[in-house]
N, C-alpha and C positions, 0 to 999 in steps of 0.2 A: 613296562609294567601293564598289567591286565587285569580284569576282574576274575576273581576265581571262577573255576569252572569244573563241574563235576556231575556225575549221574547220581541222581536221588532214588530213582528205583528203576528197575530193569525188568521187561518180560513180564509185566503185570497184564492182568486181564479184566475187564469190566463188561458187563451185559448192558448195551446202549440201546434202548428202544428203537425201533425201526431200522435197525442194523444188525443185531445179533452181538455175539461176544467180540470184541475188540482188544487186541493186544498192543500195548504202548509201554514207552519208557517216558520218565519224566527226568530231565537234566537242568542244570542250571548254567547259563553263561551271560550273566547280567540280567536275567530275569528267568523264571522257570517256565519251561515249555513241556507239553506233552508232545511226544513224536510217535506217529502211528503210519504204517503203510496205507496208501489210499485205496489200495486194492481190496482190503478188508471191507471198505464200505460199498464195494461194489462200483466204484469209480475210477477213472483214469485221468491222470493230470492233463493228458494231451486232447481227450475228446469230451470229458465231462463239461457240463456248462458251470458258469461262475458260481451261480446261486446252488447248485448241487454242492459244489466243494466248500463253499462258505458254510453252508448249514451243516454238514458233515462235521467240519472242524468245529464250529460253535457249539454243537450238540455234546460233543466229546468234552470240549472245555467246560460247559455248564455242569455237565454229570460229574466231572472229576472235582469242580470246584467244591460241590456239595458233598462229596464222598471221601475226600483224602485230606490229611492233615500234613501240611508240609512245614519243614523247618530250614531256616537258613543258618549256615554256619557262624556269621558274624552280625547280622541283623534280623531280627524277627519282623521288621517292617517290610522285608522282601519275601517273606514267607507266604506268596500267594502265587497262583496259576496265571500266569499273563496271557497263555493263549496255547494253541495247537498248531504243530507243524505237520502237515500231510506230505508224506514222503514217497517218492517212487524211486526205488533203488535201480531202476534201469535194467531189472531181471539180472543183477549181478554181472552185467557186460562189460562194466568198466567200473571205474572209481566215481563216476558222475551221478550226483543225487539232484533230482529235480524236486521242488517242494512247493507248498502252497502254505502260506503262513497266515493263520487266522488269530488274531489278538484282540485283547481289551473286549468290548461290546460288539463282536463279530465284524470287527474292521479287517480288511485284507492288506497285506504288504506283499509288493511285487518286488521289493528290493531285497537283495541277500543282505539282511542287516548283521551286525556284529554278532548279537547274541546267537542267530541261527548259524552262523559261521563257526563260532565256539562250540556249539552243540554238536554240530555235524562232525567236528574233529574229533571230539572226545567219543562220540559214539562208535 
């Protein structure tokens, strides 16, 4: 048994101050997360600093929380954006995705959490 997992929106774009237009998806897999390619922020998961990555993810989360209305299939209590997953698709070289998860109030997870795993699978 697992939680529902689904894509809420795909290939949306928002103008993010300081970064420009950012394309993102929103998916649910135990929590709603925005997913965005880290390269759009002018960053790289291997070489960019921790604070730069955290700031980019937190900025996107904050703007999306103010700009979009989420709805959940089974419970409106879950209809909120939990965070942003910055993704590096490894330039399509293989099926490995590296990521940086910024959640809640700009906290960072280095653990490949269940929500992240589910969302990557349905993406």
